[in-house]
C-alpha positions, 0 to 999 in steps of 0.5 A, a space after each residue: 472497494 474504491 474509496 476516497 482516502 479521508 472516508 476511507 475508514 478499513 475497520 480492522 482487528 482491536 490488535 492488527 497494525 499496517 506499516 507501509 515497508 516498501 514503495 515506489 512511484 508508478 512509471 506512466 508506461 505501467 499506467 493503466 494498470 492491466 489487473 484493475 477496471 475503471 477509471 481509478 486505473 488510470 489514477 494511481 500513482 503509488 504502489 506499497 507493501 503493507 506488512 499487516 500483524 495482530 496479536 496471534 501471531 497473523 502475518 501479510 504483506 500487502 499490496 496497496 496502490 495509492 493517489 497522490 492524493 492519498 485514497 488507499 485501495 488494498 488490492 492483494 496480500 501475500 505471505 512473504 516480502 519476496 512474494 509480494 515483490 515477486 508478485 508486484 513484478 508480475 502483474 504490474 511491471 515494477 521492477 526490485 530496484 525500485 521500491 523504496 524501502 520505508 517504515 510508515 505506520 497507518 494504524 491510529 489509536 480508533 483503529 482506522 488507517 489513514 494512507 494518505 500518511 503512505 506518501 513521501 514527505 506526509 509522515 514524520 516517520 524517516 524512510 531511507 
């Protein structure tokens, strides 16, 4: 499902947390995204990897597309960061060296997700 960033209240289990740990601005030659259909496939500007965890030991590394307006579009989840990066390379064309490491907490106190925080300059969290 595709939704606008401000309207997107991605309901999580009570203890689930999402943290962006990698991000990359998509090069023009990677658009439109071949595995996505519709007009949104050309409007996506960023690909993120969200580290998803909970208090029961659940862990996933999810690929999430973002538009420059902060609208987030979760795509696929994987068991490890290595697999997520390999799939982003194989399916989208992102090179391994393009990923920017960062740590941006997206889960709000009310358990919604603020995808727009993952954009550079939008979050106070330091990205290196």
